N, C-alpha and C positions, 0 to 999 in steps of 0.2 A: 779965695775963689768961689764962682758960680758953681751950682750944682753940673750943670750941663758941662762946664769947663774939668770938674774932677771927672766924671764919668767917661768924657771923650777925651782926654789928657792922659788919663793913667794907663801906664804900662809896666811889664813886669820889669824890675833891676836886678841885674845880676852882677853889678860891681859896684863897689860902694867906696867912700872914703873912710879913713881910720876915725874922724872926729867921732868923739861919744856923743850920744842922744843924752838930753837931759832927762833924768827920771820925773821929774814934774811935767814935762812934756808928755811922756808916755803915759802916765796918770791921766792925763786931760783929753787924751785919745781912747783909752779904755773907759773912762768915763763916758764918753761920749757913745761910743759903740754898744754899750749897754743898753742904750733905747731901742736896739734891733728886736725885731718881734721875737716871740716863740711860743709855741704851743702850751694854751693856758697860762702864760705867763712862767713858764718852768724853769725857764734860765738855765738851763743844763749845764753851762759853760763854766771853765776856770781857766785863767790865763797865768802862765809862767814866763814870767820875762828875765831872760838870762843873757848875761854879758862877761865880762872879765875873763878869768881864771876856770869859771865854771864853763863857760862855754869854749874854751880851748879844750878843756878836759872831752868834753862831747865829741867836738871836732876830732879830735885825734884818735879817740875811741871808736867814732865810725869808720872813720879811714883804714884803720889798724883792722877791725873786724872783717870791713868788705874785701880789702885786699887779701885777707887769709882765707878768703872763700866761708866765712861764715854764714849761714843762711839767713836771709833777712827776717826780722821779728815784729813786723807792725802789728799793732793791737787792732785799729781798726781795718777792718774787712777790704781788700784790696778789689776784688772781684776778678773776673777775666778780663786777659788782655784786649785793648781795643782793636777792632776790626771794621773793615769796610769804610766807610768816609769818614768814620771817627778815627781812625787810624791815618786815614791821609792826611788830616789835618792835623795830629801828632808830628807826621812826618815832615808835612809842609813846616811848621813852626821849628823844627829841629833845622831843616835846610835853611832857613832865615837866618837862624842864630849861628851856624857852621860860617855861612858866605860871610857874615858880618864879620866875624872872629878872623875869617881867613883861616880856617880849617880844613883841609882837603880831606876828600872820602878816604884815600889812603893813608892820612897820617894816623896812625894807631894812636902813637903817643901822646900826642894834643887831646884826640879825641879822649882817652882816658884820664888825662890831665881834667878836663871839662865837664867828664862824669864825677871825679874825685871833688871838683866844688861845690856839686850839689851837698855831697856828703860833710862838706864844711859849711853848709849854711852859707855858701856864696863869699864866705869871709867878711860878712855884715858884723857891724860891731855888737848887733842885738840880735838874738832869737827869741820868737814869741811860740811858746806850745801852746796849742788850744785843747784842754782836756773836755772830758763831760763825766759827770757822774755815773758810776758804773750799776748804780740800781735802776738807772735807765736805759741801759744797754740793749734791751731788747726793744725799745721802741724806734720805729722808723722816723717818726717826727724829731728825734734827738740829733741825728747827724744833720738834718734837715735844718734845724734851727742853728747849728753851730757852723753850718755853709754860711748861713744868713749873718752872721757875728764875723765870721772872716772877711766876708765882703765887705761888710762895714768899717772893718778894722784897716782893710786897703785904702779904702777912699779915704777914712779920716785922715790917715798919714799922708795921704797925697796932697791933700788939701793944706798940709801943714809944711809941705817940703820934701817930707821923708819918703824915701822909696821902701818898695815891699816884692818879694817874690813867695807864694805859697808853694811849700816845698816839703815833696813827700820823702825825700831821699835824706833828708835830717832826722826822721824819725823810724828809718827801717832798722835801727838797731836798738830797739825800743828799752831793752835794759840799761845802756851806757846814759841814754837820756834819763831814764826814771832815777840813776842813781845820782847823778851830778846835777841834777834840777831837783831834787828833794820832791818827787812827786809820788804823792801817797797810794796805796793799792786801792782806795775806794775812787781812784779815777783813772779813764780809760785815755790813753794818747793818741790823739785824733790826727792832730797836723801841726805843721812848723811852719813858721812865716818869717823871713830874712827881713830885717827891718834896719834901716839908717840912712843916712844921707848919701843920695845917688853920685858917683863919679861920672861925670859928663864927658868923660875922655875914653871911656870903656867902650868899644864898638856895639857891644849886644844890647847896651842899654837905648839904642835909638830904635830897637826892633818893634814894630808894632804887629800885633798879630793879626791876620786877617779874620774877619767875621764873616759867616756865610751869608747869604742873600735874604733879606726878609721875607721873601716869597715862599722861601724852604722852611720857614719855621714859624708864619703868623697866618693864624686861621681864624677869620672873623666868621660866625654862626650868629644867622638872627637879624642883620643888621640889614637897611635897605642899602642899595646901590648908589 
């Protein structure tokens, strides 16, 4: 694909085919995204790519603990809940997804099942856990750099026909993830990304999240009219 096609065409994928993703293709993608910029070339990230039975154990553990009411244990700070226009956009995309899936507001069972899909990494055949070196945990540049490499990953995957969705629900029970992914203590678990071949029959996959107008976000300073 051309670069513009990737950026404008990519969307978050929440329904996947069960077909396996070749290990060599994942290595190709990661090798490409390693070119993402980082502060002073620190490259703070590591990738734990999980599939098969270890991923099934993570899914089961996440769901079991969340249903049992075990408090979430994200390692990377979540911050305060969204408010104002940020909350409005969060609610907006949720409405788009529920509408696409035909989930009514009063249908608590289907809403709960949708939430649990997130804890199962949307049943994708692959989950990529991005971590960063604990020695850099106090650096604000580190999460910025990891965000950049995550962006590179989802776009590189899309350019090769693979879908992704960046997903915080998959790491809310970090002890489960750390145990079954074999993540050492010197790494902080930051984010999970579901990855696989998109199921084009899954209604939510057609949802394209809205973007705020350019006039609300772009500021030119010092330019002639």
